[in-house]
Every structure is written in structure tokens, then in C-alpha cells.
N, C-alpha and C positions, 0 to 999 in steps of 0.2 A: 413244061415240067421244070421244077426248081433244080438247083444244083447244090450239092453238098460242099461246104467249105470247112472241113474238119481241121483240128490242130494236127501238128506233126505226129505225135504218138497215136492219135486216133486214126489218121490216114494209114500209118504203118499197120495198124491192127485190122482196119476194115478191109484192106486190100492184100493182106498177108497171103502168100501162096503156100505156106507150110500147112500141113494137115492139122496141126494142133497148136495154134498161136494162143498166147495168154497175155492179156493186158493187165498189168498190176499197177494200180493207180492210187494216188492220194485222194483225199476228199475233194470234190468239186472239179476233178480233172476230166470229167465227162466220159467215164467208162461205160455207163449204161447207154448213153447216146451212141457211143461207138458200137456197142453190141447190137442196138436196134438198127443202126445204119448197115452194119455188116449183114444182119439177118435179111433186111429188105433187099439190098443189092444182090445178095446171094440167091434170094428167092426169085427175083426177076430173071436171073440167068438160067434158071431151071423151072420153067412154068409147069411142067408135068409132074414134078416131084414135090414132096412135102419137106418142110423144115421144122425143126423143134426149137423151142425157146423155154429156158428153165430159170425159175426163181426159187429162193429158199422156201417160200410159203405162198399159198393162194392169196393171202392178203396183199403180198407184194406184187403178185400178178395183177390184181385189181387196181392197186394204188399206184404202181410204178409202170409196169409193162404196158397194160392196156392204154393208159393216157399217152405214153411216149409213142407207141406205134400209131395211134390215131392222129396225133399231132404231126408226126413226120409224113405219114401217108397223105394227109390233107395238104401239107405244105408242098409236097412233091406232086400234087394233083393226080394221085393214083387212086382210082376207084377201088373201094373195098367194102366188106361187110364184117362186122365184129360179132361173133357169137360167144356170149359169156356163159357162165355156169348153166348147165353142166357140161357143155361142149368145149368151151375154152379154146377157140381158134379164131384167127382172122383169115378171111378168104379174099385174096386179091383178084380183082376181075381178070379173067383169062390167065391167071398165073398161080392158081392153086392155094394151098393152105400153109399157114404157119401155126403149128400146134403148141399150145402153152401147157406146161406141166409144173407142178410143185415138186420140190426135193425133200419135203419133210417126212415122207414115207417112201423110201427108195424102192421097197418091194412092190409098189404100185406103178412103177415105170415099166409097164408091160402092155401088150395088146395093140400096138400100133407101130409104124415104122416111118422113117424119114431118110433123106439123103445126107443132110447136113444139120448141124445144131449149134446152139449157143447157150452157154451156162453163165448166168450172172451171180456174182457173190458166192462162188463155190467155197471159198475158204472160211466163210462164216459158219459152215457146218463143222461138226466134230470130224477129226481126221478120218476115222473109220467110215463115217457116213459119207464124207466127200469121196473117198475111194470107191465106195459101193455105188454112189450116184454116177461117178465117172464110168465105171464098168457097165452099168445098166444103160446109160445113154449111148455109149459106144455100141452096145448090142442092138439098139433101135436104129442105128445109123447104117442101114443096109439096103436102101433103094439104090439100084445101079443107075449111074449117070449115062446119058446117051453118048457123051464125048469120052467116056471111060476114065475120066479124072477121078482121083480118090475122094472118098467121103471126108468131110472135115468136121472138126468139133473145136470151137473156140471158147475161151474162158475169159471173163472180165471179173476182177475182184479187188477189194482192198486187202493188203497183206495182213494176215493175222498170226504173225509169228512163224515159227518153223514147222508148219503143218503140211497138209497135202500139196498145196500149190508150190511151196518152197521145195519139197522133196521131189516134185515132178518137173518143175521148170527152173528152180533156183540154183541147181548145181548139176553138173554132168549131164547136160542136155543130150537126149537121144535124137537120132535122125527124125526129122519131121516135126520136132518141137521147137518153138521159138518164144522167147520171153521179151516183151516190150514193156518198158516202164514209163509211167506218165505222172510226173510230179504235179502237185496242185498248181504251181506257177506256170505250167505249160498251157493253161487255159487263159487266154487273153480277155475273155468275156466275163470274168468274175466281177461281182460288185466291189467297189472300193472298200477296203478294210476287211474283206473276207478272210484272208490269211491271218491277219492280226487277231481276228475274232476267234479263230481256231486256237491260236497260241494262248488266248485268254482262258479258254475253257478246258483244254486238255492238259494232263500232266506231261512233264517234259519227256518221260520215257516213251510216250505214245506218239509224239509229234514226228519223230523220224519216219515212222510207218505211215501216219495219216497225212503228212505233208509231202514226203518224198516218194512214197510208194516203196520204201525199203523193207526188206525182211529183217526184223529185229526180234530179239527174244522178249516176248511179252509174258512169259510164264516161268521165269526163273526166280528163285528165292521165294520170299513171302508174297502173298496176294496184295496186301495193302502197303505198297511201297512208300506211300506218302505219309504214313503215320510215323512220326518221330516224337517220342514221349515228351521231351522237353518243349519242343516247338508247338505241339498241339494241345498241351495241357491247359486246363481251365480251372479256375478257383470258384466258379459260379456255383450256386446252390438254389434249390427251390425257394421262392419267396411266397409270402402269405397270399393265398387266393389267386395267384397268377395262373393263366392258362398253361396247361401242360400238353405236350405232344409225345405220344408213345408209339415207337415202332415196335411191331410185334411179330414174332415167329412162332407158328404153331407146330408143336411136336408132342405126341402123346407122352405124358409123364415128365416132359422136360421142356416146357414153354419158356420163352424169353421175351422180356419187354425192356426197351431202352427209353428212359424218360428224358425228354429234352425241354429246354426253355429257350425263349428267344431273347436275344440282347441286340438291339438295333437291327441290323440286317443279317446277323449271324445266329447260329444255333449252337447250343452247348448241351452235350450229354452229361447229365448231372447225377443220375441214379440208374441202377439196373435192377430188374426183377428177373431172376434166373432160377432154373430148377423148379418152376411152378408146375404142379401136377396136371392140370387141365384148364379149360377156359373158365368154368365157374370159379375155380380156385384163383385164377388170375383176376377175375372181376372182383372177388372178395378182397384180394390183396390191395387192388387199386382203391377200392372204396374205403378200406381201413386206413391206408397211408395218406390218401389225398381227398378227404371228405368234402372240402370246401373249394375244390378246384374244378374248373371246366376241363374235360378230358377229350382230346381228339386222338383217335387211334389210327395208325397207318400199318395195316396188317398184311401178312402173307395172303394174297387173294385166294389161295386154295382153301382157306377157311370157309369160303362160301359153298364148298362141295363136300367137305368132310367134317367130322366131329372128333374132338379130343376127349369127349365124354359120351357115354352110351345114352344118348337122348335123341329125340325126334327133331331137334332144332340144330341147325348148323352153327358153327362158331361165330361167323359174322353176325348172324341174327341174334345170338346171345349177347354180343357186345352192344348191338343196337338197343335191345330190350333193357340193358343195364343203364341206359340213358347216355351212353357215350356217343360222340360224333365219330362215325367210321368213314374213313376216306380210303377206299380200296379200289384199285383199278380192276377192269374186267378180267385181266389175266396178269400174271407176274411178268415183270420185265425180264429180258435175257440176263442171265447171271453176269455176263461180261459187262453189260450196260450198267448194272447195279454197282459192280466193282469200280468201274471207271468213274461213276458219279461220286462214290465215297472218296476215292483217291483225289479226284479233282477238288472236291469241297475241302478236304484236309489241306491240300497243297495251296489252294487259293485263299485260305483263311476264312472260309465261311462256315466251317464246322470245327468245334473244339470238344475235347473229351476231359471230363474231370477224372483224372487217372486214379486218384485215391478212392473216389466214390464208385468207380466202375471197374473193379479189378478184373472181372471175367471178360468184359469187352476189351480192355487194354491187352490182356493176354492173347485174346483172339486176333486182334489187329496186329500185334507184334509177331505172332507165331504161325498163323494159318498159312500153309504153303499150297502149292499146286500138286495135283496127283499126276500119275504117269500119262493120263489122257489130256493134260493141260487144263483141267478143271479144278476149282478150289476144293481142296481135300475135305471130306466130311467124316472120315473115319476117326479123326482125332477128337471129335467133339468140340472143336474150337469154332465151329461155324454158326452156332445158334444166335449168340449175341450179335455177331457180325451181320448176319442176315436180318435180324430185327432192325438194326441201325440202317441197313441198306434199303429196306422197304420205305422207311421214312425219307431218307435222302433222295431216293429216286423220285418220290412224289414232290418234295419241297425244294430240292436243290438239284434238279436233273441236269444232265449235260444235253443241251439243246443245240444240235448241230445247225449252224447257219445255212440258209438256203443258197445254193450256188447259182440257181437260176440259169444254168447252162443250157443253151439251145444251139444246136447245130445251125449255122447261118445258111441262108438260102439266097442264091442270086437267080432271079427269074429272067 
């Protein structure tokens, strides 16, 4: 059997004796590897009991958890069988089950039980949802151990501001709770240049959280902190017959489109189409203003499921039928990812805004704030142009996190 060789923060988390340890880590620090290691070691210690393992979505269970468990079990020469959807558990030979569940619908965390559990990326949930998941997983943690030791529930996460994990582990720790921090540099196995690449793609206000694993205020003041009118201003305009890129946000009676052009490797928002009644009206407006331009639209992907007009054809299909090239993802990105992409593009100089030609967009970037739940406020009406820009940026200037390629080392 192989032998684990974890980093110091990983070791502290894997073998923590407290009931509720939390490993708060920077990108690439190996938090998920630590969670998988803790789960397997804990499962081997109690072969007659179940263990739970939780990810934010079933996609992450399939893409992250399943491959990590298979790799580690194989490297440790531990026989197992993985049962994917709809069962979602791994059965370790002579040592019972590790049950995998998603956290996207907390009300469905019912109907089974385990002795111990592990939650990965808890703080990516909204604070109220994270609290509900925590309570529900604790309620599943009720199988009695033969040695009468307490049930445990561990958390691994990237810090996401002063949310549930901070309020539970970041201050005034209660008995049985332990906070372990893992900065990115604690991982000696990262590829050369990994940390510098993070510095290149993330705004400065996020690096303290994503490199050091620190709790920092990610939701204070305005949403688009990197937008500075003078520094981000552009004097570019639409040129004759050049290709145009339009980010689009669907809202009944209040659609928005942001028109961008490319200059070298950078993009410039040069005009805005705001307050448009519905998709046919948006199509007519684009055709009238830009009859000799090729048009590529980057829309809100929800337009494939709904209509801004009472017709049998959805919004994306209408755009396609109009002859526009439509580049829509299968589902919208997380709002947080879209905001980070826009802030990064503005700060790194790959996105500029013609302030005089885009007054609504400028107003939104300068004034949209966070609401009491830590989400970009939508009650003020400042979100529509921002969202339209964000859909384009997320497609064309996304923040692509470098792969850490962290593997717990094994000595056979």
C-alpha cells in the first residue's frame, strides 16, 4: 500500500482530532486532495459505517470528486467499486461506502445517514444556503461509532469573503472547531510560474484571498472595483464594415446590448443599446444601425429557454434566424465568475469603455453595489448593461485558472 506525503497544512487537516476542522486554502494549495485523503483514511478506520462527501453540484462530483477518489484509491492499492448516477457512492472492499451528494438543493439532503462527512467548497454557496447545508449534513451524521468517538464533519474551501465559513471558523471559535489555513505557496509541487500566473489574471483585491487563504471583504463598495473612468476610457468608435461583438442581456421590455470592437488583442465597448422592448425590437435595431457589419452575439444563455416576446420561438433562435452568429454557453457562468472576469479585464488593460458613447454602462460600472446577501444588487436597475458586457467578457476574456496539477505524493 502507498503512503501519503501531504503538505503541513494538509497533514494538520487530514489528522485533525477536532469534530469540526476547516481547511481554508488558496488556489492550488491542495484542499480537495486533503478532503479526499481525510475521507479515505477516516473510512478505513470505520469499515462498518458510512461516510459522506459533498460538493456544490453533481457536475463537480463527476468532474472533481470521482476522479480524485479513483486516483487515490488506485495509488494506495485499495480495491473499490464506483457507482455513479443515480447511486453516487464508492464502495471500498470490506470497508463500506462513501456517499456523494450535491449541495445545490439542500432540501434533498435526506433519507440516508453516515458517521462522518466532508464538505468541499462550502463557502461558494450563498451564506444562507451554506448554513442550511451545514445543518442538514450534521443531521445525517448520526451513525454511532463502536469506539464511542464523536461524529466529525470537516470543511475545505477557498475563502469567499466574510460569509458562513468566516462567521463559523474565522472568529470566536467554539469548542470542537479548528481553523487551518493553507496558502498557495505551502504546496511545493506546483508547476513553476503558477503563483505568478495567478497574479497576472486576478485583480489585486482578490489575491489576498486566493493566494493566502485569507478572509477579505470581497463585497464592499461597488461591484466593479477595477473600473476607473479615466484609466479605462476609450476613444474608439465603430469603423466601416468591421466585425461587431454584442454582449446581450434579456429582460422583458428592457433588453440591453453592449457593442464592442477589437483593437489588437483588446476589446473596446463603443456603443450601447439599452431599454429595447424585446428580442425582435433588438434585432431590428441592430439591423438598422449596423446593416453592413457581421454581428456576433454573446447573450444571456437563459434566452434559449424563455421569450421576451409572445411567440413560439425562443430568443436565441430568433437571433440565429436573423443571421447573427450566436455564441451562447449551455448555461450562464456564476455571477461571481462573470464579475471577476470583467474586473480582471479592466485592470489588466484588455477591456476599455467609450465612456461618452456608453453612459448607461458607465453609470452601472461606477455605481452598482452589493446587496445585503453579498450579491450584485439588481433592485436599482444598474445591472442590465453590466450583465450584457459580462456575458461577452466571460466568453472572450475569461479568467482561466491555471491547473495546479497537485497530486498527493505516494511512497510505496
